Backbone as CSV, one residue per row, in Angstrom:
resi,resn,N_x,N_y,N_z,CA_x,CA_y,CA_z,C_x,C_y,C_z
1,MET,13.579,-23.848,-11.254,12.749,-23.357,-11.226,11.331,-23.596,-9.832
2,ASP,10.994,-22.828,-9.057,10.032,-23.399,-8.004,9.038,-23.867,-9.350
3,ALA,8.165,-24.863,-9.036,6.669,-25.019,-9.698,5.689,-24.253,-9.696
4,HIS,5.468,-23.522,-8.646,4.273,-23.083,-7.691,4.554,-21.629,-8.315
5,CYS,5.443,-20.662,-9.449,5.746,-19.697,-10.125,5.680,-19.790,-10.633
6,THR,5.089,-20.674,-11.905,5.000,-20.973,-12.812,3.726,-20.553,-13.828
7,PHE,3.068,-19.991,-14.083,2.082,-18.942,-14.803,1.928,-18.685,-15.980
8,SER,0.285,-19.355,-17.029,0.313,-18.891,-18.201,-0.292,-17.462,-18.086
9,ALA,0.116,-17.147,-18.952,-0.117,-15.375,-19.542,-1.231,-15.897,-20.171
10,ASP,-2.170,-14.755,-20.638,-3.081,-14.359,-21.706,-2.647,-13.915,-22.848
11,VAL,-3.257,-13.633,-24.054,-2.069,-12.750,-25.546,-1.829,-11.579,-25.589
12,SER,-2.433,-11.057,-24.364,-1.969,-9.715,-24.017,-0.755,-9.496,-23.093
13,GLY,-0.146,-10.956,-22.719,1.218,-11.040,-21.861,0.936,-10.556,-20.181
14,GLU,-0.980,-11.019,-19.336,-1.020,-10.341,-19.194,-0.823,-12.128,-17.849
15,VAL,-0.430,-11.582,-16.389,-0.702,-12.864,-15.388,-2.222,-12.488,-15.237
16,LEU,-2.616,-12.482,-14.011,-3.333,-11.657,-13.195,-4.611,-10.347,-14.403
17,ASP,-5.098,-11.403,-14.407,-5.973,-10.775,-15.545,-7.202,-10.136,-15.123
18,ARG,-7.499,-10.308,-13.517,-8.952,-9.847,-13.462,-8.635,-8.215,-12.824
19,LEU,-7.732,-7.454,-13.057,-7.075,-5.895,-12.892,-7.431,-5.632,-13.711
20,VAL,-8.130,-5.265,-14.867,-8.249,-4.398,-15.690,-8.500,-2.583,-15.618
21,ALA,-9.392,-2.290,-14.214,-10.354,-1.680,-13.676,-9.720,-0.798,-12.700
22,LEU,-8.856,-1.645,-11.945,-7.408,-0.214,-11.903,-5.834,-0.572,-12.384
23,GLN,-5.693,-0.827,-13.713,-4.934,-0.693,-14.627,-5.549,0.661,-15.352
24,GLN,-6.767,0.908,-15.664,-6.956,1.872,-16.146,-7.115,3.432,-14.871
25,ILE,-6.471,3.325,-13.545,-6.358,4.349,-12.235,-4.683,4.422,-12.724
26,ILE,-3.726,3.277,-12.416,-2.615,2.268,-12.195,-2.210,1.680,-13.368
27,PRO,-1.743,2.714,-14.414,-1.635,1.786,-16.240,0.300,1.390,-15.567
28,ASP,-0.280,-0.246,-16.380,1.379,-0.745,-16.386,2.196,-0.532,-16.706
29,GLU,2.742,0.247,-17.288,3.644,0.762,-17.818,4.022,1.460,-15.868
30,LEU,3.117,2.119,-15.714,3.525,2.987,-14.455,4.751,2.109,-13.121
31,VAL,3.523,0.756,-13.055,4.235,-0.237,-12.394,5.769,-0.735,-12.693
32,GLN,5.675,-0.598,-13.798,6.908,-0.563,-14.562,8.266,-0.468,-14.089
33,GLN,7.828,1.163,-14.209,8.771,2.397,-14.346,9.533,2.319,-12.446
34,VAL,7.938,2.157,-11.605,8.924,2.694,-10.220,9.213,1.206,-9.744
35,LEU,9.066,-0.095,-10.862,9.584,-0.942,-10.090,11.784,-0.873,-10.858
36,ASN,11.813,-0.154,-12.120,12.713,-0.273,-12.542,14.055,0.879,-11.614
37,GLY,12.809,1.887,-11.308,13.214,3.241,-10.203,13.784,2.636,-9.261
38,SER,13.607,1.163,-8.447,13.575,0.687,-7.607,15.279,-0.237,-7.299
39,GLY,15.114,-0.104,-8.221,16.088,-1.315,-9.333,15.310,-2.639,-9.072
40,LEU,14.516,-3.233,-8.441,14.405,-4.419,-8.815,13.922,-5.262,-9.873
41,ILE,15.285,-5.675,-10.746,14.481,-5.786,-12.024,14.564,-7.373,-12.273
42,GLN,13.303,-8.148,-13.302,13.453,-9.116,-13.178,14.769,-10.414,-13.918
43,GLU,15.422,-10.936,-13.497,16.882,-11.673,-14.509,16.088,-13.378,-14.398
44,ARG,15.000,-13.796,-13.079,15.227,-15.056,-13.816,13.668,-15.126,-14.381
45,SER,13.373,-16.858,-14.905,11.890,-16.877,-16.007,11.076,-16.601,-14.732
46,CYS,11.117,-16.912,-13.336,9.764,-17.060,-12.014,8.214,-16.153,-13.090
47,ARG,7.653,-16.698,-13.257,6.120,-16.027,-13.449,5.613,-15.541,-12.331
48,LEU,6.012,-15.477,-10.830,5.467,-15.073,-9.868,6.801,-13.845,-9.936
49,THR,7.207,-12.938,-11.037,8.151,-11.846,-10.227,7.603,-10.604,-9.910
50,TYR,8.391,-9.585,-10.361,8.510,-8.376,-9.141,7.178,-7.896,-9.526
51,ARG,7.027,-7.375,-11.415,5.222,-7.181,-11.199,4.066,-8.058,-10.968
52,VAL,3.916,-9.256,-11.062,2.974,-9.746,-10.107,2.929,-10.089,-8.877
53,LEU,3.717,-9.399,-8.362,3.409,-9.288,-6.753,2.703,-7.983,-6.661
54,LEU,3.308,-6.727,-7.249,3.101,-5.518,-7.189,2.268,-5.587,-7.173
55,TRP,1.336,-6.496,-8.276,-0.071,-6.264,-8.555,-1.255,-7.288,-7.701
56,VAL,-0.200,-8.141,-7.108,-0.846,-9.130,-6.097,-0.929,-7.937,-4.515
57,VAL,-0.137,-7.164,-4.558,-0.481,-6.213,-3.527,-1.678,-4.789,-3.348
58,LEU,-1.679,-4.271,-5.093,-2.257,-3.488,-5.450,-3.815,-4.612,-5.145
59,ALA,-3.865,-5.500,-5.672,-5.210,-6.297,-4.975,-5.520,-6.600,-3.876
60,MET,-4.642,-6.388,-2.910,-5.024,-6.837,-1.183,-6.009,-5.071,-0.754
61,GLY,-5.627,-4.529,-1.794,-6.136,-3.078,-1.410,-8.095,-2.816,-2.096
62,ILE,-7.728,-3.928,-2.432,-9.805,-4.507,-3.330,-10.311,-5.336,-2.350
63,TYR,-9.685,-6.398,-2.851,-10.213,-7.909,-1.617,-9.464,-7.585,0.004
64,THR,-9.834,-6.423,0.849,-9.423,-6.297,2.038,-9.379,-7.667,2.595
65,ASP,-10.873,-8.700,2.691,-11.020,-9.149,3.567,-10.695,-10.579,3.605
66,SER,-10.033,-11.523,2.163,-9.391,-12.457,1.847,-8.001,-12.289,2.277
67,PRO,-7.280,-13.988,2.511,-5.946,-13.870,2.235,-5.426,-13.815,0.995
68,ILE,-4.094,-14.092,1.142,-3.206,-14.023,-0.261,-3.034,-14.605,-1.420
69,ARG,-3.939,-15.819,-0.825,-3.277,-17.190,-1.503,-5.388,-16.703,-2.692
70,GLN,-6.162,-16.400,-1.926,-7.459,-15.630,-1.981,-7.357,-14.809,-3.513
71,VAL,-6.470,-13.584,-2.958,-6.806,-12.647,-3.500,-5.712,-13.050,-4.848
72,PHE,-4.916,-13.869,-4.708,-4.108,-14.963,-5.840,-4.959,-14.735,-7.171
73,ARG,-5.900,-16.188,-6.865,-6.906,-16.804,-7.127,-7.995,-15.680,-7.224
74,LEU,-8.989,-14.834,-7.077,-9.765,-14.562,-7.033,-9.162,-13.070,-8.853
75,THR,-8.157,-13.036,-9.207,-7.033,-11.877,-9.845,-6.796,-12.909,-11.543
76,ARG,-7.036,-14.394,-11.299,-7.177,-15.175,-11.848,-7.719,-16.031,-12.972
77,ARG,-9.225,-15.296,-12.959,-9.800,-15.772,-13.394,-10.092,-16.438,-14.952
78,PHE,-9.509,-16.518,-15.611,-9.717,-17.380,-16.895,-8.436,-18.076,-16.578
79,HIS,-8.291,-17.835,-15.197,-7.353,-19.254,-15.348,-7.266,-20.441,-13.763
80,LYS,-8.845,-20.544,-13.893,-9.226,-21.439,-12.898,-8.253,-22.906,-12.883
81,GLU,-7.622,-23.512,-13.867,-7.223,-24.798,-13.531,-5.927,-24.351,-13.321
82,ASP,-5.163,-23.496,-13.103,-3.768,-23.080,-12.625,-3.717,-23.750,-10.759
83,LYS,-2.360,-24.228,-10.974,-2.033,-24.007,-9.406,-2.086,-22.877,-8.335
84,ILE,-2.795,-22.077,-7.967,-2.136,-20.986,-7.284,-0.449,-21.374,-6.333
85,PRO,0.072,-20.919,-6.424,1.080,-20.759,-5.205,0.720,-21.166,-3.604
86,THR,1.576,-21.292,-2.828,1.391,-21.264,-1.661,1.697,-20.424,-0.437
87,ARG,1.147,-20.194,0.626,0.803,-18.873,1.373,2.156,-18.081,1.180
88,SER,3.210,-19.269,1.661,5.046,-19.625,2.615,5.559,-18.667,0.760
89,ALA,5.065,-19.125,-0.469,5.644,-18.772,-1.389,5.273,-17.254,-1.987
90,LEU,3.985,-16.846,-1.231,3.479,-15.105,-1.718,4.302,-14.579,-0.807
91,CYS,3.798,-15.005,0.539,4.279,-14.417,1.486,6.030,-13.914,1.007
92,ARG,6.725,-15.373,1.171,8.223,-14.807,0.563,8.486,-13.412,-0.780
93,GLY,7.613,-13.933,-1.296,7.304,-12.842,-3.014,7.675,-11.110,-2.520
94,ARG,6.337,-10.900,-1.033,5.841,-9.857,-1.032,7.571,-9.607,0.225
95,GLN,7.862,-10.334,0.675,9.282,-9.569,1.401,10.288,-9.292,0.362
96,ARG,10.383,-10.460,-0.787,11.100,-9.526,-0.903,10.853,-8.537,-2.148
97,LEU,9.345,-8.042,-2.675,9.344,-7.139,-3.167,9.649,-5.652,-2.215
98,GLY,9.129,-6.353,-1.198,9.790,-4.684,-0.193,8.917,-3.797,-0.462
99,THR,8.945,-2.614,0.516,8.022,-1.362,0.126,8.436,-0.486,-0.392
100,ARG,9.643,-0.447,-0.844,10.370,1.181,-1.398,9.265,1.446,-2.919
101,PRO,9.278,-0.015,-3.431,8.259,0.305,-5.302,6.245,0.611,-5.225
102,LEU,6.574,0.468,-3.155,4.679,0.455,-3.160,4.894,2.445,-2.502
103,VAL,6.184,2.655,-2.585,6.117,4.048,-1.999,6.092,4.680,-2.817
104,ARG,7.115,5.004,-3.227,7.415,5.066,-5.403,5.979,5.356,-6.338
105,LEU,5.382,4.500,-5.950,4.172,4.177,-7.182,2.970,5.210,-6.503
106,ALA,3.035,5.288,-4.551,1.904,6.245,-4.072,2.085,7.489,-4.236
107,MET,3.784,8.436,-4.433,3.933,9.346,-4.598,3.230,9.593,-6.459
108,LEU,3.388,8.648,-7.189,3.081,8.888,-8.241,1.877,9.495,-8.738
109,ALA,1.527,7.780,-8.480,-0.114,7.611,-8.943,-1.466,8.946,-8.291
110,ILE,-0.756,9.370,-6.639,-1.652,9.387,-5.628,-1.926,11.259,-6.433
111,ALA,-2.747,11.932,-7.081,-2.701,13.549,-7.302,-4.617,13.799,-6.777
112,LEU,-3.692,15.238,-6.035,-5.267,15.571,-6.428,-5.753,16.205,-7.241
113,GLN,-7.114,16.021,-6.628,-8.639,16.391,-7.823,-8.730,17.213,-8.065
114,CYS,-9.057,18.546,-6.820,-10.043,19.263,-7.494,-8.827,20.425,-7.848
115,GLN,-10.036,21.461,-8.907,-9.491,22.929,-9.437,-10.033,23.792,-8.616
116,PRO,-9.063,24.732,-8.663,-9.008,26.118,-7.368,-10.404,26.859,-8.951
117,GLY,-11.510,27.494,-8.127,-12.706,27.552,-8.254,-13.863,26.907,-7.764
118,GLY,-13.201,25.497,-7.892,-14.172,24.426,-7.523,-14.784,23.937,-6.382
119,THR,-15.719,22.401,-6.439,-15.468,22.317,-4.624,-14.066,22.387,-4.452
120,GLY,-14.236,21.957,-2.953,-12.733,21.734,-1.926,-11.726,23.119,-2.721
121,PHE,-12.283,24.289,-2.815,-11.614,25.352,-2.356,-12.271,26.538,-1.832
122,TYR,-11.709,27.485,-0.820,-12.388,28.344,0.195,-11.206,29.155,-0.050
123,LYS,-12.226,30.582,-1.162,-11.595,31.541,-0.397,-9.935,31.604,-1.407
124,GLY,-10.224,30.576,-2.182,-8.349,30.772,-2.750,-7.614,29.706,-2.582
125,TYR,-8.103,29.272,-1.296,-7.416,27.424,-0.837,-7.549,26.303,-0.573
126,ARG,-7.067,25.466,-0.950,-6.598,24.401,-1.158,-7.808,23.526,-0.143
127,LEU,-8.600,23.241,0.258,-9.349,23.083,1.877,-8.303,21.247,2.208
128,MET,-7.852,21.176,2.654,-7.372,19.363,3.423,-7.385,18.959,4.492
129,ALA,-7.749,18.878,4.935,-8.216,17.446,6.254,-6.547,16.802,6.743
130,ILE,-6.902,16.472,7.957,-6.064,15.262,8.739,-7.147,14.434,9.297
131,ASP,-6.457,13.059,9.016,-7.451,11.870,9.905,-6.238,11.258,9.950
132,GLY,-6.714,10.848,11.624,-6.391,9.573,12.530,-6.626,8.649,12.750
133,SER,-6.066,7.580,12.307,-6.462,6.301,13.252,-5.620,5.046,13.315
134,VAL,-6.138,4.277,13.812,-5.119,3.030,14.364,-5.394,1.982,14.717
135,PHE,-4.858,0.666,13.907,-4.385,-0.783,13.499,-4.566,-1.574,14.665
136,THR,-4.540,-3.194,14.411,-4.066,-3.887,15.424,-3.225,-4.680,14.822
137,ILE,-1.704,-5.442,15.354,-1.597,-5.868,13.958,-0.672,-6.835,14.731
138,PRO,-0.249,-7.771,13.939,-0.106,-9.300,14.472,0.565,-9.237,15.647
139,ASP,1.180,-9.881,16.267,1.478,-9.878,17.425,2.849,-10.599,17.528
140,THR,3.659,-9.751,16.971,4.847,-9.895,16.067,6.273,-9.056,17.311
141,PRO,7.316,-10.083,17.937,8.213,-9.077,18.275,8.922,-7.768,17.218
142,ALA,8.680,-7.997,16.021,9.472,-7.075,15.543,8.178,-6.369,15.290
143,ASN,6.688,-6.340,14.492,5.989,-5.220,15.612,5.639,-4.842,16.318
144,GLU,6.667,-5.322,18.061,6.110,-4.858,19.231,7.266,-4.053,19.033
145,GLN,8.715,-3.885,18.900,9.297,-3.390,18.674,9.130,-2.346,17.847
146,ALA,8.648,-1.860,16.750,8.737,-1.077,15.861,7.451,-0.175,16.062
147,PHE,6.494,-0.836,16.599,5.759,0.662,16.929,5.112,0.389,18.298
148,GLY,4.885,-0.953,19.420,4.753,-0.386,20.263,3.399,-0.863,21.463
149,ARG,2.798,-1.460,21.984,1.468,-1.711,22.012,1.016,-0.370,22.950
150,PRO,-0.608,-0.664,23.129,-0.763,0.593,24.211,-0.790,0.100,25.580
151,LEU,-1.010,1.408,26.035,-0.930,0.986,27.410,-2.124,1.364,27.760
152,GLY,-2.216,1.187,29.158,-3.315,1.104,30.186,-4.049,-0.102,31.029
153,GLY,-4.403,-0.169,31.747,-5.061,-0.678,32.397,-5.220,-0.880,34.084
154,SER,-4.907,-2.102,34.442,-4.845,-2.181,35.661,-4.065,-1.861,36.428
155,SER,-2.845,-1.342,36.190,-1.984,-1.156,36.391,-1.218,-0.097,35.971
156,ALA,-0.234,0.814,35.852,0.640,1.470,35.450,1.166,1.100,34.794
157,GLU,1.609,-0.267,34.521,2.599,-1.099,33.248,1.524,-2.355,32.543
158,SER,0.424,-1.764,32.302,-0.256,-3.178,31.816,-0.254,-2.265,30.137
159,LYS,-0.526,-3.348,28.896,0.043,-3.149,28.107,-1.350,-3.956,26.972
160,GLY,-1.266,-3.554,25.852,-2.423,-3.992,25.596,-1.842,-5.580,24.995
161,GLY,-2.830,-5.898,24.905,-2.779,-7.515,24.453,-1.828,-7.794,23.013
162,PHE,-1.779,-6.820,21.807,-1.302,-6.949,20.261,-0.464,-5.320,20.551
163,PRO,0.004,-5.469,19.107,0.615,-4.612,18.591,-0.437,-3.277,18.253
164,GLN,-0.096,-2.005,17.992,-0.088,-1.164,17.287,0.139,-0.015,16.505
165,VAL,-0.623,0.143,15.615,0.008,1.183,14.377,-0.960,2.636,14.366
166,GLY,-0.584,3.473,14.542,-1.431,4.732,14.101,-1.071,5.609,12.957
167,LYS,-1.495,5.989,12.009,-1.497,6.377,11.386,-2.578,7.790,11.119
168,VAL,-1.785,8.808,10.669,-1.750,10.215,10.235,-1.381,10.775,8.658
169,SER,-3.159,10.917,8.322,-3.084,11.234,6.908,-3.637,12.043,6.361
170,LEU,-3.462,12.536,5.526,-3.938,13.876,4.551,-4.505,13.871,3.502
171,VAL,-5.569,14.841,3.555,-7.046,13.853,3.015,-7.145,15.013,2.142
172,GLU,-7.603,15.155,1.282,-8.046,16.609,-0.222,-9.551,16.378,0.659
173,VAL,-10.594,17.614,0.692,-11.897,17.542,1.611,-12.611,17.629,0.282
174,GLY,-12.522,17.634,-0.961,-13.503,17.877,-2.002,-13.781,16.794,-2.610
175,SER,-11.742,15.899,-2.963,-12.621,14.666,-2.914,-12.774,13.463,-2.572
176,HIS,-11.905,13.532,-1.087,-12.114,12.629,-0.338,-10.787,11.805,-0.284
177,ILE,-9.977,12.281,-1.119,-8.509,11.369,-1.637,-7.635,11.635,0.135
178,GLU,-7.215,10.026,0.437,-6.079,10.498,0.882,-4.932,10.784,0.456
179,TYR,-4.653,11.457,0.134,-2.939,12.182,-0.574,-1.804,11.335,0.297
180,ARG,-1.726,12.062,1.420,-0.709,11.292,1.793,-0.454,10.753,3.125
181,PHE,-0.186,10.303,3.734,-0.197,9.251,4.636,1.174,9.519,5.579
182,VAL,1.375,9.184,7.018,3.013,8.225,7.674,2.025,7.585,9.251
183,ALA,3.049,6.161,9.137,3.122,5.518,10.190,3.208,6.060,11.296
184,ARG,3.444,5.397,12.328,3.456,6.234,13.531,3.663,5.240,14.783
185,SER,4.413,4.748,15.570,4.758,4.177,16.511,3.598,4.827,17.710
186,MET,3.025,3.877,19.246,1.860,4.013,19.966,3.214,5.383,20.461
187,ASP,4.302,5.528,20.447,4.539,6.303,21.677,4.754,8.031,21.198
188,ARG,4.851,7.817,19.330,4.360,9.256,19.552,3.026,9.951,18.419
189,GLY,2.493,10.793,18.933,1.238,12.152,19.196,0.834,11.423,17.946
190,GLU,-0.628,11.975,17.499,-0.621,12.647,16.317,-0.625,14.293,16.301
191,PRO,-0.487,14.914,17.186,0.204,16.393,16.468,1.093,16.194,16.172
192,THR,1.978,16.043,16.950,3.559,16.087,15.900,3.387,15.244,15.023
193,MET,3.065,14.256,14.748,3.288,13.442,13.215,2.352,14.098,11.847
194,ALA,1.346,14.803,12.644,0.533,15.492,11.627,0.919,16.908,11.390
195,LEU,1.928,17.044,11.929,2.411,18.391,11.685,3.897,18.582,10.605
196,ARG,4.476,17.027,10.713,5.310,16.493,10.041,5.038,16.226,8.453
197,LEU,3.629,15.690,8.401,3.119,15.490,7.626,2.317,17.082,6.821
198,VAL,1.978,17.719,7.368,1.472,19.363,6.388,2.946,19.475,5.915
199,ASN,3.862,19.563,7.135,5.135,20.351,6.692,6.053,19.200,5.595
200,TYR,6.374,18.227,5.324,6.255,17.628,4.192,5.990,18.293,3.124
201,TRP,4.512,17.858,3.334,3.547,18.124,2.344,3.633,19.960,0.963
202,PHE,4.112,20.643,2.348,4.038,21.810,2.330,5.275,21.884,1.062
203,VAL,6.694,21.830,1.666,7.333,22.165,1.405,7.621,21.099,-0.238
204,ALA,6.873,19.821,-0.718,7.117,19.296,-1.578,6.023,20.234,-2.835
205,SER,5.241,20.104,-2.047,4.060,21.211,-2.803,4.517,23.094,-3.328
206,ASN,6.161,23.112,-2.717,6.794,24.382,-3.366,7.590,24.244,-3.383
207,SER,8.360,22.695,-4.323,10.105,22.781,-4.711,10.267,22.532,-5.383
208,GLY,10.811,22.933,-6.582,10.960,22.850,-7.758,9.744,23.885,-8.706
């Protein structure tokens, strides 16, 4: 067993002990549910389990300016003497985790907050907004193939120095909750992706 992923738990069984506030929004039972539903059943005794890895990824959304090793260190407030996993071990863990449980978790945990008749409704209709943004991502062949580079410059063939990924979000106006979003490559326009996003939400909201 890799010594880098052996961690002591506290009396409640928690490995990452500084995420109590986040667990009030995303219960640990829900995390385990999406892992089971994704077929990620931990069979080995390694402490760097799928559950721990998923919480590390969630914590990265809080400590956005910190590298992954620092994120792990920040979440183990009462275990400062422990050896932190190497960056490569944590990155391999993220790849092993994949995106499926994160998508499942988002679908289950994110809910519309505004109630009919209150803020966020107009004449009986829930107010939703479309928001678009673009992010520069690491310059790797995989990212360039998946998302492309921005075009434009001194010639028609000029491209940006880094690949970029676009995001189109569906936001509840009253609460500012980013309810759903879709990533887009640079060759797909925002209006097209926004229409797909709204149509998907409408179908999902009216099914069953």
